[in-house]
C-alpha positions in Angstrom: 16.1 152.6 167.8 16.2 149.8 165.6 18.4 150.1 162.3 16.3 149.2 158.8 17.0 146.7 156.9 18.4 143.1 157.5 20.2 142.0 160.9 23.6 142.1 160.8 25.4 138.2 160.8 27.8 137.3 163.6 30.7 136.7 161.3 34.5 137.9 160.9 34.3 141.1 159.5 36.9 143.1 156.7 37.9 146.8 157.5 35.2 147.8 155.4 32.5 146.4 157.3 32.0 143.5 154.7 31.8 140.0 155.7 34.9 137.9 155.2 34.6 136.0 152.0 35.9 132.6 151.7 39.5 132.1 150.4 40.1 130.9 146.8 42.4 128.0 146.4 45.8 128.7 144.4 45.7 126.0 142.3 44.0 126.5 139.0 42.3 123.4 138.5 41.9 124.7 134.5 45.6 125.3 134.1 46.5 121.6 135.5 44.1 120.2 132.8 45.5 122.1 130.2 49.0 121.0 131.3 47.9 117.3 131.8 46.2 117.5 128.2 49.5 118.6 126.6 51.9 116.1 128.2 49.1 113.2 127.1 49.4 114.9 123.3 53.2 114.2 123.2 53.1 110.5 124.5 52.2 110.2 128.5 49.4 108.2 130.0 46.8 108.8 132.5 49.5 107.5 135.5 52.8 109.0 134.3 51.5 112.6 133.1 53.1 114.3 136.4 56.6 113.4 135.5 58.4 116.7 134.9 60.8 114.6 132.4 57.7 115.0 129.8 58.3 118.7 129.9 61.6 118.6 127.6 63.1 116.3 124.5 65.6 114.6 126.4 63.3 113.3 128.9 60.5 112.3 126.4 63.6 110.0 124.7 64.2 108.5 127.8 60.6 108.1 128.9 59.5 106.5 125.7 62.5 103.9 126.0 64.7 105.6 122.4 67.8 105.4 124.7 67.7 101.6 125.5 69.5 98.9 123.9 68.1 95.3 124.2 71.2 94.0 125.2 72.3 96.7 128.1 68.8 98.1 130.2 71.5 100.4 132.3 72.4 102.4 129.2 69.7 104.4 129.1 70.4 106.2 132.2 74.1 106.4 131.2 73.0 108.3 127.9 70.4 110.5 129.7 73.7 111.6 132.5 75.8 112.1 129.4 73.2 114.0 127.8 72.7 116.5 130.9 76.2 116.6 131.2 76.4 118.4 127.7 73.4 120.5 128.4 75.0 121.9 131.7 78.4 122.1 129.6 76.8 124.0 126.9 74.4 126.5 128.7 77.8 127.4 130.7 79.6 128.0 127.7 77.0 129.6 126.3 76.4 132.4 129.1 80.4 133.2 130.0 81.0 133.6 126.2 78.2 135.9 126.1 76.8 133.9 122.8 72.5 134.4 122.2 70.3 132.0 123.9 68.8 129.7 121.2 65.7 130.3 123.0 66.1 134.5 123.1 63.0 136.4 123.8 63.4 140.5 123.5 62.5 142.1 126.4 64.8 145.1 126.6 68.6 145.4 126.4 70.6 144.0 123.8 68.4 141.6 121.8 69.0 138.1 122.5 71.8 138.6 124.9 72.5 137.5 128.9 74.3 139.6 130.6 77.5 138.0 130.4 79.3 137.2 134.0 82.8 137.8 134.1 84.4 134.6 133.9 88.2 133.9 135.4 90.4 132.7 132.3 91.3 129.7 134.0 87.4 128.9 134.2 86.7 130.3 130.7 89.9 127.9 129.5 88.4 125.0 131.1 85.4 125.2 129.9 86.2 126.0 126.3 88.3 123.5 126.2 86.0 120.6 127.2 83.2 122.2 125.3 85.2 122.1 122.1 86.3 118.7 122.4 82.8 117.3 123.0 81.8 119.3 119.9 84.7 117.6 117.8 83.5 114.2 119.2 80.1 114.7 118.0 81.1 116.0 114.7 83.5 113.2 113.8 80.9 110.6 115.1 78.2 112.3 113.2 75.9 113.5 115.8 76.5 116.9 116.4 72.9 118.2 114.9 71.2 115.5 116.6 72.5 116.1 119.6 72.5 119.8 119.4 68.4 119.7 118.6 68.0 117.8 121.6 70.0 118.9 124.3 70.2 122.8 123.1 67.2 123.4 121.2 65.0 121.3 122.9 63.5 119.8 120.1 62.0 116.1 119.2 63.8 114.3 116.8 62.5 112.4 113.9 62.7 108.9 113.8 65.8 108.9 112.0 68.0 110.9 114.2 67.6 108.8 117.2 70.4 106.3 116.3 72.6 109.5 115.7 71.7 110.7 119.3 72.8 107.4 120.9 76.0 107.1 118.7 76.9 110.6 119.8 76.2 110.1 123.7 78.0 106.8 123.4 81.0 108.9 121.7 81.1 110.9 124.5 80.5 108.2 127.3 83.8 106.8 125.7 85.6 110.2 126.3 84.7 111.0 129.6 85.1 107.5 130.8 
């Protein structure tokens, strides 16, 4: 005896008997277009908006040519590398000291604090000495606030702060060799 209704199509089936649905792509085109619009709004163009350096203030300064000197084109790479070194050192110091993150979100536990790892005394002294010396050099050069805003707080500087930032990176480069 025949079944009532439409004939069943020959297709792969799910365990519940329904025909298999096509797999949707994982990448959401809307999310990509939103990211593209955000990066273009902060200075990217149609060809370089995928560059990861647009996602942080230091990278945007590098891509905009604000770390360059007219007479020395290679200086921007040196300043960028020194700023990255300072960023890593500041993050390590903050983590080792148990200081609150500048981008803290209260999720649970103690507000604004990461779980501090127990550093060895030797490691802590080395990191603390280097970080304190870099802070001293930046304070003397008058660039501590500009460098802190870019490297730690990830804030874009006003045009008047770019010279101070570059002077601070140059002073740190002389100190570190």
